[in-house]
N, C-alpha and C positions, 0 to 999 in steps of 0.2 A: 626876617621875610629874603625869600632870593633874590637876586639883583635878577633883571631883565637881560638879553642881548645886547640893547640898548645902552644901558645903563655900564656894560663892562667896556663896551666901545667908549661911552663918554671916558670912563675912568683911567684909560689909555689914550685916546686924545686929548685930554688934560693935564699929561702931565708928560709927553714923549711928543717931539714935533713927528707930525705922520701927513702922509699923502694919500694913503688908502687905508681903510681898515673895515673889515668884513668881521662881525661878529655873530656866532649861531650856535644855539644850544638851548640847554634845558633846566637853566635856573640853577645847577649844580656844576657839570658837564658842562665847559666851552669850548666853540673851535675857532681860531681869527689868523685873520690872516693882516699880517701888520707890512704896511709899507712907510718905510722911513729910512730920511738921508743919516740919521743920527747911526744904523747898520753898516754903513760905509767902512770896510777895513776891520770888521770883526768879525771874528768866531762864531760860531751856534749857540755857543753859550752863554758869551758875552752879550749878545744881541738880546739871547733868554733873560739875563740880567737885566737888562734895561727894563724891560716888557714888566717883569717881578717889581722892580724898584718904582714904575710907576703905579701900579695894580697898588702896593705897599700894604698895609695890614688887610685890607683885602682881602688879597691871596690867602690868608692865612683862614681869616673868619669867614668869607661869602663864596669864594669862588673855591671847589674844592679840585675840579681839575681845568686846564688849562691847555691844550695841544693848541700850537700854534704854525704856522707858516712866517718866518723872519724877511723880508725882501726890502732892498734897496730898491730904488727907482728903477734906476738900470734893468736891475735885477727883474722888474715886476714887468714889466716895458720890452724884455728880450721874450719873456714869458707868455704874453699875452701876446705879442707878432709873431713865436714862431714857433 
């Protein structure tokens, strides 16, 4: 059974300290905006690896594609206000 965007959101939030998560998708392809203080000081690839780690085997078995924007809280707030 294909996961819902809500389930993907929950998978990430269960395993990564997040302040904000938005997930949209059709069951196999998803887009996400993930805001976490864990991303501070990390390059883009390291941020994505944290998300993949949070998803674990689900990334291989259930989720076929995940496009994501990974932001620190400061980056997210700067985007929201600017």
